C-alpha positions in Angstrom: 130.2 118.9 72.2 128.5 120.8 75.1 126.7 118.1 77.0 127.1 115.5 74.7 126.5 113.2 78.2 122.6 114.1 77.6 122.5 112.3 73.8 124.1 108.8 75.3 120.4 106.7 76.3 122.1 104.6 79.6 120.0 101.3 80.7 120.1 102.3 84.5 118.7 100.6 87.7 117.5 102.7 90.7 116.4 101.5 94.1 114.6 103.3 96.0 112.0 102.7 98.6 110.6 106.3 98.6 108.2 106.2 96.2 108.0 109.5 96.1 112.0 109.6 94.8 111.7 106.7 92.3 109.4 108.3 90.7 111.0 111.4 90.2 114.6 110.0 89.7 111.9 108.1 86.6 110.4 111.0 85.2 113.8 113.1 85.3 115.9 110.3 83.3 113.0 109.3 81.5 113.1 113.1 79.5 116.5 111.8 79.0 116.1 108.8 76.7 117.3 106.7 79.6 115.8 103.5 80.1 115.4 102.7 83.7 114.5 100.3 85.9 113.1 101.1 89.1 113.1 98.7 92.3 111.2 99.3 95.8 114.5 97.6 98.2 117.1 95.7 98.6 116.3 91.9 97.5 114.2 93.3 94.2 117.5 94.5 92.7 119.3 92.2 93.6 117.0 90.1 91.9 116.2 92.2 88.7 120.5 92.5 88.1 120.5 88.9 88.1 118.2 88.4 85.7 119.2 91.6 83.3 122.8 89.5 84.2 121.6 86.6 82.7 119.7 88.1 79.3 122.8 89.6 79.0 125.9 86.6 79.0 126.8 86.2 75.4 127.7 89.8 75.4 131.5 90.9 76.2 133.7 89.5 79.2 133.7 92.2 82.0 130.6 93.6 80.5 127.8 94.3 83.2 123.4 94.7 82.3 123.2 98.0 83.6 125.4 101.2 82.3 124.5 102.6 86.3 123.5 101.3 89.2 121.8 104.0 92.4 121.3 102.4 95.6 119.9 104.2 97.9 122.0 103.2 101.3 118.4 102.6 104.3 116.5 100.4 102.0 113.8 97.3 103.3 115.7 93.9 103.1 119.2 94.8 102.1 121.0 98.0 102.2 122.7 99.6 99.9 126.0 98.5 100.7 125.0 94.7 101.1 123.6 95.6 97.9 126.6 97.1 96.2 129.0 94.2 97.3 127.1 91.8 95.8 126.5 92.9 92.6 130.5 94.1 92.5 131.2 90.2 93.6 129.4 89.0 90.3 130.4 92.1 88.0 133.1 93.7 89.5 133.2 96.7 86.7 129.4 97.5 87.6 129.7 101.7 88.1 127.3 102.4 91.2 125.8 105.4 92.9 124.9 105.6 95.8 122.4 108.4 96.3 121.6 108.7 99.8 120.9 110.6 102.8 122.9 108.7 105.8 126.5 109.1 106.0 127.6 106.1 103.4 130.2 108.8 101.9 133.4 107.4 102.1 135.4 105.7 99.7 136.2 103.3 103.1 132.9 101.6 103.2 133.7 99.9 100.0 136.2 97.5 99.2 139.3 98.9 98.2 139.3 96.4 94.7 136.1 98.0 93.8 136.5 102.1 94.9 137.2 103.6 92.0 133.9 101.9 90.0 131.8 103.8 92.9 130.0 107.3 93.4 128.5 109.0 96.2 125.7 111.7 95.9 124.4 113.5 99.3 121.4 113.9 99.4 119.3 116.7 99.3 120.3 116.9 95.7 118.6 118.7 92.6 117.6 116.6 90.3 120.0 118.2 87.6 123.0 117.6 89.7 121.4 114.2 89.9 121.4 114.1 85.7 124.7 115.0 85.2 127.1 113.1 87.9 124.7 110.0 86.1 125.9 111.1 82.7 129.8 111.9 83.6 
């Protein structure tokens, strides 16, 4: 079925310090039925991730509390890379997408053991491209 990924509701955690950008992400992803949690900085993102991990601890081994985590690289308190490192340390199967205008776009920025779970989306990008990347 064409665009069948649009019908799959995903649980998405987003760390984005720009309020306008965060609202745009929430609006477009909500339009496609995804459940979105927005955090405003790296610390808040880690806190929310750990809370959800505790809630879903009873799930099968290797599962993650979110289908995807979207990180900006340049945020207050912790960078996207610091957040990714901390998340991947506890949940190595977590899918992470860096959505950033900053030059973090290479696999060398991520530990070799986790690079298959990390993707990069260079800002600026269209919201359509954003939604498609998340759905893949």
